[in-house]
C-alpha positions, -999 to 999 in steps of 0.1 A, spaced: 352 -581 -645 372 -570 -675 353 -561 -707 371 -571 -739 361 -554 -772 369 -566 -807 386 -598 -817 413 -614 -794 449 -611 -805 459 -647 -815 494 -654 -826 496 -681 -853 506 -709 -855 490 -720 -822 474 -749 -805 436 -747 -807 409 -767 -791 374 -774 -803 347 -789 -781 324 -812 -801 290 -826 -790 273 -855 -808 253 -886 -801 279 -913 -810 315 -913 -800 326 -935 -828 309 -913 -854 326 -882 -840 359 -900 -842 353 -909 -879 341 -874 -888 371 -858 -872 394 -883 -890 378 -874 -923 380 -837 -918 415 -833 -903 445 -831 -927 471 -827 -900 480 -844 -866 454 -840 -839 444 -853 -804 408 -862 -797 395 -873 -763 362 -879 -746 354 -853 -719 318 -859 -708 286 -878 -713 252 -862 -707 233 -874 -676 210 -895 -698 239 -909 -718 225 -896 -751 253 -871 -759 290 -873 -757 314 -843 -755 348 -846 -770 378 -822 -772 398 -819 -804 432 -803 -802 454 -794 -831 479 -768 -844 464 -742 -866 485 -720 -889 460 -692 -895 426 -678 -886 413 -690 -919 424 -726 -911 409 -724 -876 376 -711 -890 375 -737 -918 379 -766 -893 352 -751 -872 328 -748 -901 334 -783 -914 326 -797 -879 297 -774 -872 280 -781 -906 282 -818 -903 247 -833 -898 258 -857 -871 275 -831 -849 251 -813 -826 274 -784 -814 309 -771 -817 325 -746 -794 
């Protein structure tokens, strides 16, 4: 196994994907629509075994590390989103 130290070398602009977990698909769709200021693709990936949670993947072009981190922060800090990876 290879050990990587430090931050990865990411060349911008690039396509970036966020994995979002929440309880209601329609609310995640609305939240992402409110946050995103550029074109994006959002799709359902998984439902939890009990059906309580839904996992969705958001894909968009990001122009910089700052933009990538800003989108992540807005998603992660929203009260109705349980997790962002």
